[in-house]
C-alpha positions in Angstrom: 7.1 42.0 -74.2 9.9 40.2 -72.5 12.6 38.5 -74.5 12.9 34.8 -74.1 14.8 33.7 -71.1 18.2 32.0 -71.3 18.1 28.2 -71.9 21.5 27.6 -70.3 22.3 27.5 -66.6 22.7 31.0 -65.2 25.4 30.3 -62.7 28.3 32.4 -63.7 31.3 33.9 -61.8 30.8 37.1 -63.7 27.6 38.5 -62.3 29.5 40.7 -59.9 31.3 42.3 -62.8 28.1 43.2 -64.8 26.3 46.5 -64.4 22.7 46.3 -63.2 21.1 46.9 -66.6 23.1 44.2 -68.2 22.2 41.7 -65.5 18.5 42.5 -65.8 18.7 42.2 -69.6 20.6 38.8 -69.4 17.7 37.4 -67.3 14.9 39.1 -69.2 13.5 40.9 -66.2 11.9 44.4 -66.0 12.9 46.3 -62.9 10.0 47.1 -60.6 7.9 44.3 -62.1 9.6 41.0 -61.6 8.5 37.8 -63.3 4.9 36.8 -64.0 3.5 33.6 -62.5 3.7 31.6 -65.7 7.3 32.5 -66.4 8.2 31.8 -62.8 6.6 28.3 -63.1 8.4 27.7 -66.4 11.7 28.6 -64.9 11.1 26.5 -61.9 10.7 23.5 -64.3 13.8 24.6 -66.1 16.2 25.3 -63.2 14.7 23.2 -60.4 14.0 24.0 -56.8 16.2 26.4 -54.9 17.5 23.8 -52.6 20.5 21.6 -52.3 20.0 17.9 -52.9 19.3 15.9 -49.8 22.4 14.0 -48.7 22.2 10.3 -49.7 21.6 8.2 -46.7 22.0 4.4 -46.3 18.7 2.7 -45.9 17.9 0.7 -42.8 18.5 -2.6 -44.5 21.8 -1.6 -45.9 22.9 -0.1 -42.6 22.0 -3.3 -40.8 23.7 -5.5 -43.4 26.9 -3.4 -43.1 27.1 -4.4 -39.4 28.2 -7.8 -40.6 31.0 -6.5 -42.8 34.0 -7.7 -40.7 36.4 -10.6 -41.4 35.9 -12.0 -37.8 32.1 -12.0 -38.4 32.6 -13.8 -41.7 34.6 -16.6 -40.1 32.0 -16.9 -37.3 29.2 -17.2 -39.8 31.0 -19.8 -41.8 31.8 -21.8 -38.6 28.1 -21.5 -37.6 26.9 -22.7 -41.0 29.3 -25.7 -40.9 28.3 -26.5 -37.4 24.6 -26.3 -38.4 25.4 -28.7 -41.3 26.8 -31.2 -38.8 23.5 -31.1 -36.9 25.1 -29.3 -33.9 22.1 -26.9 -33.6 23.0 -25.6 -30.1 26.5 -24.4 -31.0 25.3 -23.1 -34.3 22.4 -21.2 -32.6 24.8 -19.6 -30.0 27.2 -18.5 -32.8 24.5 -16.9 -34.9 22.8 -15.3 -31.8 26.1 -13.6 -30.7 26.6 -12.2 -34.3 23.0 -11.0 -34.5 23.1 -9.2 -31.1 26.3 -7.4 -32.2 24.7 -6.2 -35.4 21.6 -5.1 -33.7 23.5 -2.9 -31.2 25.4 -1.1 -33.9 22.3 -0.7 -36.0 20.2 0.9 -33.2 23.0 3.3 -32.2 23.6 4.6 -35.7 19.8 5.1 -36.1 19.7 7.2 -32.9 22.5 9.4 -34.2 20.7 10.0 -37.5 17.4 10.9 -35.7 19.3 13.4 -33.5 20.7 15.2 -36.6 17.3 15.2 -38.3 15.9 17.1 -35.3 18.6 19.7 -35.7 17.9 20.0 -39.4 14.2 20.3 -38.9 14.7 23.5 -36.9 15.5 25.4 -40.1 12.8 27.0 -42.3 13.2 29.6 -45.0 10.9 32.1 -46.8 11.5 34.9 -49.2 9.8 38.2 -50.2 9.7 38.6 -53.9 8.4 41.0 -56.5 6.1 39.3 -59.1 4.0 41.1 -61.5 4.7 44.3 -59.6 3.3 42.9 -56.3 5.1 41.8 -53.1 4.6 38.1 -52.3 6.1 35.9 -49.5 6.9 32.5 -50.9 8.8 29.4 -49.9 12.5 30.1 -50.7 12.7 26.8 -52.5 10.4 28.2 -55.2 12.8 31.1 -56.1 14.0 31.0 -59.7 16.7 33.0 -61.6 15.2 36.3 -62.6 13.1 36.8 -59.4 13.5 40.1 -57.7 14.0 39.6 -53.9 13.4 42.2 -51.2 15.7 42.2 -48.3 15.5 43.9 -44.9 17.3 43.8 -41.6 17.4 40.4 -40.0 16.5 38.5 -43.2 18.5 35.5 -44.4 19.5 35.9 -48.1 17.6 33.1 -49.8 19.6 32.8 -53.1 22.6 34.4 -54.8 21.6 37.9 -55.7 23.0 40.7 -57.9 22.0 43.8 -55.9 19.8 46.2 -57.8 19.1 48.8 -55.1 20.5 49.2 -51.6 19.8 51.5 -48.7 22.5 51.4 -46.0 22.9 47.6 -46.6 25.3 45.6 -44.5 25.4 41.8 -44.7 26.9 39.4 -42.2 28.9 36.9 -44.4 30.6 35.0 -41.6 28.9 31.7 -42.6 30.4 32.0 -46.1 33.7 33.9 -45.7 34.5 33.8 -42.0 34.5 37.7 -41.8 33.1 38.5 -38.4 32.1 42.1 -39.1 29.1 42.8 -41.5 30.3 44.2 -44.8 28.9 47.2 -46.6 27.1 46.6 -49.9 26.4 48.7 -53.0 25.4 48.2 -56.6 28.7 49.1 -58.3 30.3 46.2 -60.4 33.7 44.9 -59.3 36.4 43.2 -61.3 35.8 39.7 -62.5 38.6 38.2 -60.4 37.4 39.8 -57.2 37.4 37.4 -54.2 34.0 36.5 -52.7 34.5 38.7 -49.7 35.2 41.7 -52.0 32.1 41.4 -54.2 30.2 44.3 -52.7 27.4 44.2 -55.3 26.5 40.6 -54.5 24.5 39.0 -51.6 25.0 35.3 -51.3 22.6 32.6 -50.1 22.9 31.7 -46.5 24.3 35.1 -45.4 22.2 37.4 -43.1 21.2 41.1 -43.5 22.5 43.0 -40.5 21.2 46.4 -41.4 19.4 48.3 -44.2 17.3 47.3 -47.1 17.8 46.1 -50.7 16.4 44.7 -53.9 18.3 41.9 -55.5 18.1 39.9 -58.7 18.3 36.1 -58.3 21.2 34.9 -60.4 21.9 31.5 -58.8 19.6 29.0 -57.1 20.2 25.5 -55.6 23.5 24.0 -56.7 24.2 27.0 -58.9 24.7 29.2 -55.7 28.0 29.7 -54.0 26.8 27.4 -51.2 26.0 24.9 -53.9 29.5 25.1 -55.3 30.9 24.4 -51.8 28.4 21.5 -51.5 29.9 20.1 -54.7 33.3 20.4 -53.2 32.0 18.4 -50.2 30.7 15.7 -52.4 34.0 15.3 -54.1 35.8 14.7 -50.8 36.0 11.0 -50.0 35.0 9.9 -46.5 38.0 8.8 -44.5 38.3 5.6 -42.4 38.8 6.5 -38.7 41.9 5.4 -36.7 39.8 2.8 -34.8 38.2 1.3 -37.9 41.6 1.1 -39.6 43.2 -0.5 -36.5 40.3 -2.9 -36.0 40.3 -3.9 -39.7 44.0 -4.6 -39.7 43.7 -6.6 -36.4 40.6 -8.5 -37.7 42.5 -9.5 -40.9 45.6 -10.5 -38.9 43.7 -12.6 -36.4 41.5 -14.2 -39.1 44.6 -15.2 -41.1 46.3 -16.5 -37.9 43.2 -18.6 -36.9 42.9 -20.1 -40.4 46.6 -21.0 -40.5 46.6 -22.5 -37.0 43.3 -24.3 -37.7 44.7 -25.8 -40.9 47.9 -26.9 -39.1 45.9 -28.4 -36.3 43.6 -30.3 -38.7 46.5 -31.7 -40.7 48.3 -32.7 -37.5 45.3 -34.4 -36.0 44.2 -36.1 -39.2 47.7 -37.1 -40.5 49.9 -37.6 -37.4 47.3 -38.5 -34.7 45.0 -40.3 -37.2 41.9 -38.9 -35.5 38.5 -39.4 -37.1 37.6 -36.7 -39.6 34.5 -35.5 -37.7 36.3 -35.4 -34.3 39.3 -33.4 -35.6 37.0 -31.1 -37.5 34.9 -30.4 -34.4 38.1 -29.7 -32.5 39.2 -27.2 -35.1 35.8 -25.5 -35.0 36.2 -25.4 -31.2 39.6 -23.9 -31.8 38.2 -21.2 -34.2 35.4 -20.4 -31.8 37.8 -20.2 -28.9 40.3 -18.0 -30.7 37.8 -15.6 -32.4 36.9 -12.7 -30.1 33.3 -12.8 -31.3 32.3 -10.5 -28.5 34.8 -7.8 -29.5 32.7 -6.0 -32.2 29.8 -5.9 -29.8 31.9 -4.6 -26.9 33.6 -2.0 -29.1 30.2 -0.8 -30.3 28.9 -0.7 -26.7 32.0 1.2 -25.5 31.5 3.7 -28.3 27.8 4.0 -27.6 28.4 4.7 -24.0 30.9 7.3 -25.0 28.3 8.7 -27.4 25.8 9.0 -24.6 28.3 10.6 -22.3 29.2 13.2 -25.0 25.5 13.9 -25.7 25.2 14.9 -22.0 28.2 17.2 -22.6 26.5 18.9 -25.6 27.9 16.8 -28.4 25.9 14.7 -30.9 27.9 11.9 -32.5 26.8 11.2 -36.0 29.1 8.2 -36.6 30.1 5.9 -33.7 33.9 5.7 -34.4 34.1 9.5 -34.3 34.1 9.3 -30.4 37.4 7.4 -30.4 38.9 9.4 -33.3 38.8 12.6 -31.2 41.0 10.8 -28.7 43.5 10.1 -31.4 43.8 13.5 -33.1 47.2 15.2 -33.1 46.1 18.5 -34.7 42.8 20.5 -34.2 42.1 23.0 -37.0 39.4 25.4 -35.9 37.5 28.1 -37.5 37.6 31.4 -35.7 34.3 33.1 -35.9 31.6 31.5 -33.7 33.9 28.6 -32.7 36.9 30.1 -30.9 35.2 33.4 -30.6 31.6 34.3 -29.6 30.6 35.8 -33.0 29.4 38.7 -30.9 31.3 42.0 -31.2 32.5 43.5 -28.0 34.0 46.9 -27.0 37.3 46.0 -25.4 39.1 49.4 -25.3 37.9 53.0 -24.8 40.4 55.7 -25.7 39.5 59.0 -23.9 41.5 62.3 -24.1 43.3 61.8 -20.8 43.5 58.0 -20.5 42.7 54.6 -22.0 40.4 52.1 -20.4 40.2 48.4 -20.8 36.7 47.0 -20.9 36.0 43.6 -19.4 33.2 41.2 -20.2 32.4 39.7 -23.6 29.3 39.4 -25.7 26.1 41.4 -25.5 25.4 40.7 -21.8 26.0 44.0 -19.9 28.4 42.3 -17.5 31.9 43.7 -16.8 33.5 47.0 -16.1 36.3 49.4 -16.9 39.9 49.3 -15.8 42.8 51.7 -16.1 46.3 50.1 -15.7 44.7 47.2 -14.0 42.7 49.3 -11.5 38.9 49.3 -11.5 37.3 52.6 -12.5 33.9 53.7 -11.3 32.1 54.5 -14.5 29.6 56.9 -13.0 32.3 59.3 -11.8 34.3 59.4 -15.1 32.6 62.3 -17.0 34.6 61.7 -20.2 33.5 58.0 -20.2 29.9 59.0 -19.5 29.9 61.4 -22.4 31.3 58.8 -24.8 28.9 56.1 -23.5 25.9 58.5 -24.0 26.9 59.0 -27.6 27.4 55.3 -28.1 23.9 54.7 -26.7 21.9 57.5 -28.4 23.6 57.5 -31.8 22.5 53.9 -32.2 19.7 51.9 -34.0 20.4 48.5 -32.4 18.3 46.8 -29.7 19.3 44.3 -27.0 16.6 41.9 -25.8 16.9 39.6 -22.8 15.3 36.2 -22.7 15.5 33.8 -19.8 16.3 30.9 -22.1 18.6 32.4 -24.8 20.1 35.2 -22.8 20.9 38.6 -24.5 20.0 38.7 -28.1 20.9 41.5 -30.6 18.4 43.0 -33.1 20.5 45.1 -35.5 24.1 45.6 -36.4 26.8 43.8 -34.3 29.0 46.9 -34.1 26.1 48.9 -32.7 25.2 46.1 -30.4 28.8 46.3 -28.9 28.4 50.0 -28.4 25.0 49.5 -26.7 26.5 47.0 -24.4 29.4 49.4 -23.6 26.9 52.1 -22.6 25.0 49.6 -20.4 28.3 48.7 -18.7 28.8 52.4 -18.0 25.5 52.4 -16.1 23.2 54.0 -18.8 19.7 52.7 -19.5 18.4 53.0 -23.1 14.8 53.9 -22.2 15.9 56.5 -19.6 18.5 58.0 -22.0 16.0 58.2 -24.9 13.5 59.9 -22.7 16.1 62.4 -21.3 17.6 63.2 -24.7 15.1 62.3 -27.4 16.2 62.0 -31.0 14.7 64.6 -33.4 16.4 63.8 -36.7 19.2 61.7 -38.1 21.6 61.1 -41.0 21.8 57.3 -41.5 25.2 55.6 -42.0 26.1 55.3 -45.7 29.3 54.1 -47.2 29.8 57.4 -49.1 30.2 59.5 -45.9 31.1 56.7 -43.5 29.4 58.1 -40.4 26.0 58.2 -38.6 24.7 61.4 -37.0 21.7 62.0 -34.8 20.1 65.2 -33.5 18.9 65.4 -29.9 17.5 68.0 -27.4 17.5 68.0 -23.6 13.9 69.4 -22.9 15.6 72.8 -22.0 15.9 74.0 -25.6 19.5 72.9 -26.1 20.2 70.9 -29.3 23.2 68.8 -30.1 24.5 66.4 -32.7 26.1 63.0 -31.9 28.4 61.4 -34.4 30.0 58.0 -34.8 31.8 56.5 -37.7 35.2 55.6 -39.3 37.9 57.3 -37.2 39.6 58.9 -40.2 36.4 60.6 -41.3 35.3 61.7 -37.8 38.8 63.1 -37.1 38.4 65.3 -40.2 35.3 66.8 -38.6 36.8 67.5 -35.1 38.5 70.7 -34.0 39.1 69.7 -30.3 38.9 66.8 -27.9 36.6 66.5 -24.9 39.3 67.9 -22.7 39.1 71.2 -24.5 42.5 70.9 -26.1 43.1 71.4 -29.9 43.0 68.1 -31.7 46.4 66.5 -31.9 45.7 64.2 -34.9 49.1 62.5 -34.7 48.5 61.3 -31.1 45.0 60.0 -31.9 46.2 58.3 -35.1 48.9 56.5 -33.1 46.3 55.3 -30.6 44.2 54.1 -33.5 47.1 52.2 -35.0 47.8 50.6 -31.6 44.2 49.3 -31.4 44.2 48.2 -35.0 47.4 46.2 -34.5 45.6 44.4 -31.7 43.0 43.3 -34.3 40.4 45.8 -33.1 37.9 47.6 -35.3 38.1 51.3 -34.3 35.2 53.7 -34.2 35.3 57.4 -33.3 32.6 59.2 -31.4 32.0 63.0 -31.3 29.6 65.7 -30.3 28.6 69.2 -31.5 26.3 71.8 -30.0 23.7 73.4 -32.4 21.6 76.6 -32.0 18.7 76.2 -29.6 15.5 75.2 -31.3 17.1 73.3 -34.2 14.7 70.6 -35.3 16.3 69.3 -38.5 19.7 67.8 -39.4 21.3 68.0 -42.8 24.7 67.3 -44.3 25.3 71.1 -44.2 25.4 70.9 -40.4 28.2 68.3 -40.5 31.2 70.6 -40.6 34.7 70.5 -38.9 33.5 71.9 -35.6 32.9 68.7 -33.6 34.4 67.7 -30.2 36.1 64.3 -30.2 34.7 62.3 -27.3 37.1 59.4 -27.9 37.7 56.1 -29.7 36.3 52.6 -29.1 38.1 49.5 -30.0 35.8 46.6 -30.9 36.6 42.9 -31.5 34.9 39.6 -31.7 36.6 38.3 -28.6 37.7 34.7 -27.9 35.5 32.7 -25.6 37.1 32.5 -22.1 36.4 28.8 -22.1 38.1 28.5 -25.5 41.3 30.0 -24.1 41.3 27.4 -21.3 40.4 24.6 -23.8 43.2 25.5 -26.1 45.7 25.4 -23.2 44.3 22.0 -22.1 44.7 20.7 -25.6 48.3 21.9 -25.8 49.1 20.3 -22.4 47.7 17.1 -23.9 50.2 17.3 -26.8 47.7 18.6 -29.4 48.5 21.4 -31.9 45.7 23.9 -32.3 45.5 25.8 -35.5 43.1 28.6 -36.4 41.9 28.8 -40.0 39.7 31.7 -40.8 38.4 33.9 -43.6 39.0 37.0 -41.5 41.9 39.6 -41.9 45.4 38.6 -41.0 45.8 41.3 -38.3 42.6 40.4 -36.6 43.3 36.7 -36.8 46.8 37.1 -35.3 45.4 39.2 -32.5 42.8 36.6 -31.6 45.5 33.9 -32.0 47.7 35.6 -29.4 44.9 35.9 -26.9 44.2 32.2 -27.4 47.8 31.3 -26.7 48.7 30.3 -30.3 51.9 31.2 -32.1 50.7 34.2 -34.0 54.0 35.7 -35.0 53.4 34.7 -38.5 49.9 34.5 -39.9 49.7 32.8 -43.3 47.1 34.1 -45.8 45.0 32.2 -48.3 46.8 33.9 -51.2 50.1 32.7 -49.7 48.8 29.2 -49.3 47.6 29.2 -53.0 51.1 30.2 -54.1 53.0 27.5 -52.2 53.9 24.1 -53.7 52.9 21.0 -51.9 56.3 20.4 -50.2 56.5 24.0 -48.9 52.9 23.9 -47.7 53.4 20.7 -45.7 56.3 22.3 -43.9 54.6 25.6 -43.2 51.3 23.9 -42.2 53.1 22.3 -39.3 55.0 25.4 -38.3 52.1 27.9 -38.6 49.2 28.2 -36.1 47.2 31.1 -37.7 45.8 31.1 -41.2 43.8 34.1 -42.5 41.7 35.0 -45.5 41.3 31.3 -46.2 38.8 30.2 -48.9 37.3 26.6 -48.8 39.9 25.4 -51.3 42.7 26.7 -49.0 41.2 25.0 -45.9 41.1 21.7 -47.9 44.7 22.0 -49.0 45.8 22.7 -45.4 44.0 19.7 -44.0 45.5 17.5 -46.8 48.9 18.9 -46.2 48.8 18.1 -42.5 47.5 14.6 -43.2 50.3 14.1 -45.6 52.7 14.7 -42.7 51.2 11.9 -40.8 49.0 14.1 -38.6 45.5 13.0 -37.5 43.4 16.1 -38.2 40.2 17.3 -36.5 38.5 20.3 -38.2 35.9 22.4 -36.3 33.7 25.0 -37.8 30.2 26.5 -38.3 30.1 28.0 -41.7 29.3 26.9 -45.2 32.9 27.6 -46.0 34.0 25.0 -43.5 32.1 22.1 -45.0 34.6 20.6 -47.4 37.4 20.7 -44.9 35.1 19.2 -42.2 34.5 16.2 -44.5 38.1 15.9 -45.5 39.4 15.9 -42.0 39.8 12.7 -40.0 37.0 14.0 -37.9 34.8 17.0 -38.6 33.2 18.9 -35.7 30.3 21.3 -36.5 28.4 23.8 -34.5 24.8 22.8 -34.0 23.2 26.1 -32.7 24.6 28.8 -35.0 26.2 26.5 -37.5 25.0 26.0 -41.0 23.2 22.9 -42.4 26.1 22.3 -44.8 28.6 22.2 -41.9 26.4 19.8 -39.8 26.0 17.5 -42.8 29.7 17.2 -43.4 30.6 16.7 -39.8 31.1 13.6 -37.7 30.3 15.4 -34.5 27.8 18.3 -33.9 28.3 20.5 -30.8 24.9 21.8 -29.5 26.5 24.6 -27.5 28.8 25.9 -30.3 31.6 25.9 -27.8 35.2 25.0 -28.6 35.7 24.0 -24.9 33.4 21.1 -25.6 36.2 19.9 -28.0 38.6 19.5 -25.1 36.0 17.5 -23.2 35.3 15.4 -26.3 39.1 14.7 -26.7 39.2 13.6 -23.1 36.2 11.4 -23.6 37.7 10.0 -26.8 40.9 9.0 -24.9 38.8 7.4 -22.2 36.9 5.4 -24.9 40.1 4.2 -26.5 41.6 3.2 -23.2 38.4 1.2 -22.4 38.5 -0.4 -25.8 42.1 -1.4 -25.1 41.1 -2.7 -21.7 38.4 -4.8 -23.4 41.0 -6.1 -25.8 43.3 -6.8 -22.9 40.5 -8.7 -21.2 39.0 -10.6 -24.1 42.2 -11.7 -26.0 43.9 -13.5 -23.1 40.6 -15.3 -22.5 40.5 -16.4 -26.2 44.2 -17.2 -26.1 43.8 -19.3 -23.0 40.8 -21.2 -24.5 42.5 -21.8 -27.8 45.7 -22.8 -26.1 43.8 -25.4 -24.0 42.4 -27.0 -27.2 45.7 -26.9 -29.1 47.6 -28.6 -26.3 44.9 -31.2 -26.0 45.0 -32.0 -29.7 48.8 -32.1 -29.9 49.1 -34.0 -26.7 46.4 -36.5 -27.7 44.2 -36.0 -24.6 40.5 -35.3 -24.2 39.4 -31.7 -24.8 39.0 -29.9 -21.4 36.2 -27.8 -22.8 33.8 -28.3 -25.8 33.0 -25.8 -28.5 29.6 -25.1 -27.0 31.1 -24.5 -23.5 33.6 -22.2 -25.0 30.9 -20.1 -26.7 29.1 -20.0 -23.4 32.2 -18.6 -21.7 32.8 -16.1 -24.4 29.2 -14.9 -24.6 28.5 -14.7 -20.9 31.8 -13.0 -20.0 31.5 -10.6 -22.9 27.9 -9.7 -21.8 28.9 -9.2 -18.2 32.6 -8.7 -17.4 33.8 -7.1 -20.7 30.8 -4.8 -20.7 31.7 -3.6 -17.3 34.9 -2.2 -18.7 32.9 0.1 -20.9 32.0 2.1 -17.8 35.5 2.6 -16.5 36.4 6.2 -15.5 39.4 8.0 -17.0 42.9 6.8 -16.1 44.9 9.3 -14.1 46.6 11.9 -16.3 44.6 11.1 -19.4 45.0 14.7 -20.7 48.6 15.0 -19.7 50.0 12.4 -22.1 50.8 13.0 -25.8 48.3 11.7 -28.4 48.9 8.3 -29.9 50.8 8.2 -33.1 48.5 7.3 -36.0 51.0 4.6 -37.0 50.9 2.9 -33.6 49.4 -0.6 -33.9 46.4 -1.6 -31.9 48.3 -4.2 -30.1 51.5 -2.7 -28.8 54.5 -4.7 -27.5 53.6 -4.2 -23.9 50.0 -5.1 -24.6 51.1 -8.2 -26.6 53.3 -9.4 -23.7 50.4 -9.0 -21.2 48.1 -11.0 -23.5 50.6 -13.8 -23.9 51.5 -13.8 -20.2 47.8 -14.0 -19.1 47.0 -16.5 -21.8 49.7 -18.9 -20.4 48.3 -18.4 -16.9 44.8 -19.2 -18.1 46.0 -22.4 -19.9 48.0 -23.4 -16.8 45.1 -23.0 -14.2 42.5 -24.5 -16.6 44.6 -27.6 -17.3 45.6 -27.9 -13.7 41.9 -27.9 -12.7 40.9 -30.4 -15.4 43.7 -32.8 -14.6 43.1 -32.5 -10.8 39.5 -33.5 -11.3 40.4 -36.5 -13.5 43.1 -37.5 -11.0 40.7 -37.7 -8.2 38.4 -39.9 -10.2 35.8 -37.4 -11.5 33.9 -38.0 -14.7 34.8 -36.2 -17.9 31.6 -34.1 -17.6 32.6 -33.0 -14.0 36.2 -32.3 -15.1 35.0 -30.2 -18.0 32.5 -28.3 -15.8 35.3 -27.5 -13.4 37.5 -26.4 -16.3 34.8 -24.1 -17.6 34.3 -22.6 -14.1 38.0 -22.2 -13.7 38.1 -20.2 -17.0 35.3 -18.0 -15.8 36.8 -17.4 -12.3 40.1 -16.7 -13.9 38.4 -14.0 -16.0 36.5 -12.7 -13.0 39.6 -12.0 -11.0 41.4 -10.7 -14.1 38.7 -8.1 -14.6 40.0 -6.4 -11.4 43.6 -6.7 -12.7 42.7 -5.1 -16.0 40.7 -2.1 -14.7 44.0 -0.2 -14.5 46.8 -0.8 -17.1 49.7 -0.8 -14.6 48.3 0.7 -11.4 47.7 -1.7 -8.5 44.3 -3.4 -8.3 44.4 -2.6 -4.6 43.9 1.1 -5.3 41.3 3.0 -3.3 38.7 2.8 -6.1 38.6 -1.0 -6.4 35.1 -1.0 -5.0 33.9 2.5 -5.8 35.5 3.4 -9.1 33.2 1.3 -11.3 30.1 -0.1 -9.4 29.0 -1.7 -12.7 32.0 -4.1 -12.4 30.7 -5.3 -9.0 27.2 -5.8 -10.2 28.3 -7.6 -13.3 30.5 -9.9 -11.2 27.5 -10.9 -9.1 25.5 -11.5 -12.2 28.2 -13.7 -13.7 28.4 -15.8 -10.5 24.6 -16.3 -10.7 24.9 -17.4 -14.4 27.7 -19.8 -13.6 25.7 -21.4 -10.8 22.8 -21.9 -13.2 25.3 -23.3 -15.8 26.6 -25.8 -13.2 23.5 -26.8 -11.4 20.3 -26.1 -13.5 19.1 -29.4 -15.2 18.3 -27.6 -18.4 21.8 -26.1 -18.7 23.3 -29.5 -17.7 21.5 -31.1 -20.7 22.3 -28.3 -23.0 26.0 -27.9 -22.3 26.8 -31.4 -20.8 27.8 -30.1 -17.4 27.6 -31.7 -14.0 27.3 -30.5 -10.3 30.6 -29.7 -8.5 31.4 -30.3 -4.8 32.9 -28.0 -2.2 36.4 -29.3 -2.8 36.2 -28.4 -6.5 35.1 -24.8 -5.7 37.9 -24.4 -3.1 40.5 -25.5 -5.7 39.0 -23.1 -8.3 39.1 -20.2 -5.9 42.7 -21.0 -4.8 43.9 -21.2 -8.4 42.0 -18.0 -9.3 43.6 -16.1 -6.4 47.1 -17.4 -7.5 46.5 -16.1 -11.0 45.3 -12.7 -9.7 48.5 -12.3 -7.7 50.7 -13.4 -10.6 49.2 -10.6 -12.8 49.6 -8.1 -10.1 53.3 -9.1 -9.8 53.7 -8.4 -13.6 52.1 -5.0 -13.2 54.5 -4.2 -10.3 57.4 -4.9 -12.6 56.0 -2.6 -15.2 55.6 0.2 -12.6 59.2 -0.4 -11.6 60.2 0.1 -15.3 58.1 3.3 -15.4 55.6 1.9 -17.9 52.3 3.8 -17.2 50.1 3.0 -20.2 49.8 0.4 -23.0 
């Protein structure tokens, strides 16, 4: 009878240090039997399901309500409520309508992003094969409990944290957890209690994948008690950061709200005390001033610009989870990237072949048999190189992996990545697996085991000749070789020097050898593996950097961004990959070194170092925080569970959607569907375009608001009639925001957008140059509007006609200014004025139609108190608009003369 199970949580860091019998006893399990159904059900109630808690999501109502969380929106809502209380229903309705439309746009876009991520998450499903009551059962992995005995085989995903009970040639790919790109050998021997995760050879952790072999494992941790769950807890403890855009817009909103309130109070007191205006009149004037000064269209335009950037990035294989993340990528100063699967392909490739007489470089990356062989830069015809053919034949035949080609997914590996690299090498040498297997069939084999560190296969050639092919660790294979393939006695020193050369380049080295056996031999045993083999050569393998990642890193560096590689892989391998990527890899900092540094030293070295190796999740978190403490804006990319805490802590997290883990995707702001670092460079470019277009929208909207507010201020302080009413101002703001400002969201990139350094995180949203332009254009708007208003009154027009002319002057002034602002400082007469942004042309036409309705439609005349204009009025409006356009172009020419290229 089984002893009672433990009543305390079983998650413990010491399972890897306990012998098999002790672990079984601790969980009250009999080997070979597993749990019975009743006990499994009881433990499921006790420990809960084997799943991580679903991330807390904001409900739709809360998400919609948060769209109104902005000081500018608060002021508008208060103004709308007061206006409604004064029975001015038209103005109140327009104010509330603008605010509601803005909220609706943001709400819909955030919902689309969440749905896109749900689709990615839905692609994952998990089952497990368990031993219960002595029988095998396939169950949902969420039903696993501590004490279950799980059966693993090649290709299976480990469903929970397991203490291994039995293994047969087991190798597990732990890249998602540790960043180690090569599968690690597993056994059942306990290790020390303080062993790092990557060194716990008797454990198999949830989320990792079996590359080769079979095993039985005892479930010792489920759900949040797994190593993945621990990292999930780390993620939960990391607070979400505000983005640069939200920080800048929040500061700007508070500043402009305070400014409007102060100016409004001064205006009210002046009109009421000094001018002795009626309370209602001065209050309506102040409401008009607030409505004029508040850029109520700005939140909507920013949201639309971000949404368009989101759509553009989705076409370029990036799903944006949070809208401001688009712009944040354009602001980052440092990109910290995981290595395996992000900068590299996560596909082992043979890159060097060391034969007795020469060394060949192998081109082509991944499992696609594309590429060739080169000696000192000269292409080598593989079919004519007998030594290469002999080594390739051994790599092909002494191999259990398979490569399958699919038109959609390309070449896919079934088996061990190292064997997949050798299989691809043989294909590049012109060998076909089926033909080779038929010509030299396998009779027997000795599988790879960690004890002897090699694999051997017995073959014959249909003519009675038998031979053994051997591959394995070079030190072990060299011990078994007497000569090389050139017939010369083995010079071990020379071969060891070649091994060290490959290892120093971060390559994993395998040795391949052959031995003839007596004719008719049909069985292979360890007794046959004696020091009589012929060494065919060595193969250097590595998980190579993506070609597009090398180009992307270079582009990021030209754009002034620092790229840093943070990986769980070995320092030598990390440095070698770093050099190939163009990083400064002279000094690679390890996780242990990071842990030993104080905060001040870490901040200094974090800036100076480009390559970090053997990094655990805690180390990645510290590095991100150290860089942020130095004022850097950090983007973190990754695909593994071990990347999740740093992804969330970074200013922007970028996860891989295809090969990435669920934990990484949940923690990220951006998910790349093609798992390609090169998409980061495109996203950075798009982020810069988005921020430029937001600044152009600011540059367009704020002078308009400044001009309108200035017109009202001057009218109040001068004691003259208001040139425009509050309702007319809201019409101008809404109609130009919907048309002209929206057109700026479609502006293409400024020239040299990826040749300029990133913006400093401390830079204000409104720079000095930008503020000067806003003030200058505001004054021009005030001048032409008052000129038009007074001109109409001087020629005897009614107040309604004069105000209608003033409103149309404001709109025409904005219309011509749109073509000024499309380029920060470049001339508006550039070649792309008509072709660069066709949306601007269509929106201009639409605006003209709206203004004609505003001026001549009877309903609009009653609603906004407008009147028809004659030809003379239109000629004056066009003339003043053209003069304003040329005045802004003159200012831009001065900026070009002063070599000011951006704002």
